[in-house]
C-alpha positions in Angstrom: -0.3 -0.3 0.5 1.1 3.7 -1.1 2.4 5.7 2.1 2.2 9.4 2.1 5.2 10.9 0.2 6.3 7.9 -1.7 6.2 9.0 -5.1 4.9 7.2 -8.5 7.9 4.2 -9.2 8.8 4.5 -13.2 5.8 1.6 -14.0 3.0 3.9 -12.3 4.0 7.1 -14.0 4.3 5.3 -17.3 1.0 3.6 -16.9 -0.8 6.9 -15.9 0.6 8.3 -19.2 -0.3 5.4 -21.4 -4.6 5.8 -19.3 -3.7 10.0 -19.7 -3.6 9.3 -23.9 -6.3 7.1 -24.4 -8.7 9.3 -22.0 -7.3 12.6 -24.4 -8.3 10.2 -28.0 -11.3 9.8 -25.9 -11.0 5.4 -26.0 -9.8 5.0 -22.1 -13.1 3.0 -21.1 -12.5 0.8 -24.1 -9.1 -1.1 -21.9 -8.4 1.4 -19.0 -8.5 -0.9 -16.1 -8.3 0.6 -12.3 -5.5 -1.6 -11.5 -2.5 -1.4 -12.5 -1.8 -3.2 -16.3 -0.3 -7.7 -15.1 -1.6 -7.1 -12.1 -4.5 -9.4 -12.6 -4.2 -12.8 -15.0 -6.1 -11.9 -18.0 -6.8 -16.1 -18.2 -10.5 -17.0 -17.1 -11.5 -12.8 -17.4 -13.3 -11.4 -20.5 -10.8 -10.6 -22.5 -11.3 -6.8 -23.3 -13.1 -5.7 -26.3 -11.2 -3.7 -28.7 -11.7 -1.7 -32.4 -9.7 -0.8 -34.6 -8.2 -0.9 -38.3 -6.9 -4.3 -40.0 -5.5 -4.9 -43.2 -7.9 -7.8 -44.6 -7.2 -9.7 -48.4 -4.6 -6.3 -49.0 -7.7 -4.3 -48.2 -8.2 -1.7 -44.9 -11.4 -2.8 -42.2 -12.8 -1.6 -39.5 -13.2 -4.4 -37.1 -14.8 -5.5 -33.3 -13.3 -8.4 -31.1 -16.8 -9.0 -30.9 -17.8 -10.0 -34.2 -15.9 -13.4 -33.7 -17.8 -14.2 -30.2 -19.3 -17.7 -31.3 -15.4 -18.5 -31.7 -12.1 -19.6 -31.3 -10.3 -16.7 -31.1 -5.8 -16.7 -31.2 -4.7 -12.5 -30.6 -0.9 -12.8 -31.8 1.4 -10.0 -30.8 4.1 -9.2 -32.4 6.4 -6.7 -32.0 6.7 -4.6 -35.3 6.8 -5.1 -38.8 9.6 -5.8 -41.4 11.8 -6.8 -38.5 13.1 -10.8 -38.4 11.3 -12.8 -36.2 8.3 -11.4 -36.8 7.7 -12.4 -40.3 8.6 -16.1 -39.9 5.9 -16.3 -36.9 3.3 -13.9 -39.0 4.0 -16.6 -42.2 4.4 -19.7 -40.9 0.6 -18.5 -38.8 -0.9 -18.2 -42.2 0.8 -21.3 -43.9 -1.1 -23.7 -41.3 -4.1 -21.1 -41.4 -6.6 -23.8 -42.4 -5.2 -26.0 -39.2 -7.0 -23.5 -37.3 -9.8 -22.7 -39.2 -11.1 -26.7 -39.0 -10.8 -26.4 -35.0 -13.6 -23.2 -35.6 -10.6 -20.3 -35.3 -9.7 -17.4 -36.3 -6.6 -15.4 -35.9 -6.2 -11.9 -36.0 -2.1 -10.9 -35.9 -1.4 -7.5 -33.8 1.1 -4.5 -34.2 1.6 -0.9 -33.2 2.7 -0.6 -36.9 -0.2 1.8 -39.2 -2.6 -0.6 -41.4 0.1 1.1 -44.4 2.8 -0.1 -42.7 0.7 -3.3 -42.5 0.4 -3.2 -46.0 3.7 -2.2 -47.8 4.8 -5.3 -45.9 2.3 -7.6 -47.1 2.7 -6.4 -50.6 6.2 -7.7 -50.0 7.7 -10.9 -51.1 9.0 -12.6 -48.2 12.4 -13.6 -50.0 13.0 -9.8 -49.3 11.7 -9.4 -46.2 8.1 -9.0 -46.5 5.0 -12.0 -46.2 3.5 -12.2 -48.5 -0.9 -12.4 -49.2 -1.3 -13.6 -45.5 -4.1 -15.9 -45.2 -6.1 -13.6 -41.7 -6.5 -10.3 -40.9 -3.0 -7.8 -38.9 -4.5 -5.9 -36.9 -3.2 -1.4 -36.5 -3.2 -0.7 -32.9 -1.3 2.7 -33.4 -2.6 4.3 -30.5 -1.3 1.0 -28.4 -4.4 0.8 -26.3 -4.8 -3.2 -27.5 -1.4 -3.6 -26.4 -1.4 -1.8 -23.4 -5.1 -4.1 -22.8 -3.6 -7.4 -22.5 -0.3 -6.3 -20.7 2.2 -7.2 -23.5 3.0 -3.7 -24.0 7.0 -2.8 -24.0 7.0 1.0 -22.6 10.7 1.1 -23.0 10.1 -0.1 -26.5 7.2 1.7 -27.0 6.3 -1.8 -29.3 4.2 -4.8 -28.0 5.8 -8.7 -26.9 5.1 -11.5 -28.3 1.4 -12.1 -27.1 -0.1 -14.7 -27.5 -4.3 -15.5 -26.1 -6.3 -18.1 -27.0 -10.3 -16.8 -26.7 -12.6 -18.6 -26.3 -16.3 -18.1 -28.3 -17.9 -17.0 -24.9 -14.8 -14.0 -25.2 -13.0 -15.5 -22.2 -9.5 -15.7 -22.3 -8.4 -19.8 -22.3 -4.5 -19.6 -22.0 -1.8 -16.9 -22.3 2.0 -16.6 -23.2 4.2 -14.1 -23.3 7.9 -14.2 -25.0 10.4 -11.8 -24.9 11.8 -10.6 -28.2 14.6 -12.1 -29.0 12.8 -15.9 -30.3 10.0 -17.0 -31.6 6.8 -18.7 -30.8 5.7 -22.5 -31.9 2.7 -22.9 -34.2 2.6 -26.6 -33.0 2.0 -25.9 -29.4 -0.7 -22.7 -30.4 -2.6 -25.5 -31.6 -2.0 -28.6 -28.8 -3.0 -26.5 -26.0 -6.1 -24.8 -28.5 -6.9 -28.7 -28.9 -6.5 -29.5 -25.1 -8.5 -26.7 -23.9 -12.0 -27.8 -26.7 -11.3 -30.4 -25.4 -11.6 -29.5 -21.7 -14.6 -27.6 -22.7 -16.1 -29.9 -24.4 -15.5 -32.5 -21.6 -16.1 -29.9 -18.4 -15.4 -33.8 -16.1 -12.2 -34.2 -17.3 -8.3 -32.8 -17.0 -5.3 -33.1 -19.4 -2.2 -34.0 -18.9 1.4 -32.2 -19.5 2.0 -33.2 -23.2 -1.5 -34.1 -23.8 -2.4 -34.3 -27.6 -5.9 -35.7 -29.1 -5.9 -39.4 -28.0 -4.1 -39.4 -25.1 -5.1 -40.4 -21.4 -6.7 -37.5 -19.8 -8.1 -37.1 -16.3 -11.1 -36.9 -14.3 -11.5 -34.8 -11.4 -11.6 -37.2 -8.8 -9.4 -39.1 -5.8 -7.1 -41.3 -6.8 -6.7 -40.4 -11.5 -3.2 -39.0 -10.4 -2.2 -42.6 -9.2 -4.5 -44.4 -12.1 -2.7 -41.9 -14.7 1.0 -43.1 -14.0 -0.2 -46.9 -13.7 -0.8 -46.7 -17.6 1.3 -44.2 -18.5 5.2 -44.9 -18.6 7.5 -41.9 -18.1 10.6 -40.5 -17.9 9.8 -40.2 -13.9 9.1 -44.0 -13.1 11.4 -45.1 -15.3 14.1 -43.2 -13.3 12.7 -44.7 -10.7 12.8 -48.0 -11.6 16.1 -48.0 -12.6 17.9 -46.5 -9.4 
């Protein structure tokens, strides 16, 4: 608790500055949380709504997160267009877009670049540093309000970290992960996690253990289930125990 005479930390000052900027732009109510950003995890809560301009099929279009209610959504934050790791991630998710579509899932890529930068990046071939004509929208978060709302904005650099969120059809955040700038994310693991989320929502009495894949054993939230699981599944720990 702040005591009399305490001064705001640099993080608090940055947050307060973001709030004032959003209020001046008339958009504070769409993302402002009276608690410091990041103090309450988004997982299990409604994902902050937003409206923004996106590039879709090389056209500019205003989208709302609310328009995607009823489907699963991957919110895929990345730092900047025309960089190094970012095009590898954006292109990889596009190349496997059909796999997400079969799971009733849409993808939204989001960065603080303008829609004009997004369009130029899309219109640039991959071999020249672009991403080509990708298959999902790239959202312009030029005001940085969306990145701030999801707690991935790096205030020192002025752009987003590599945040990835899975929202269910009700708009509730079921999964969140954030990477630092120098290393990318895994499409395979995003799909694995998405399938696990969908499985436990379909079968509410089941939970998915470590490294779960479709077809693997699950557990029931009942006494004795963990013991039963370890008797069925050969684990590294069990092998080590046997060898010892």
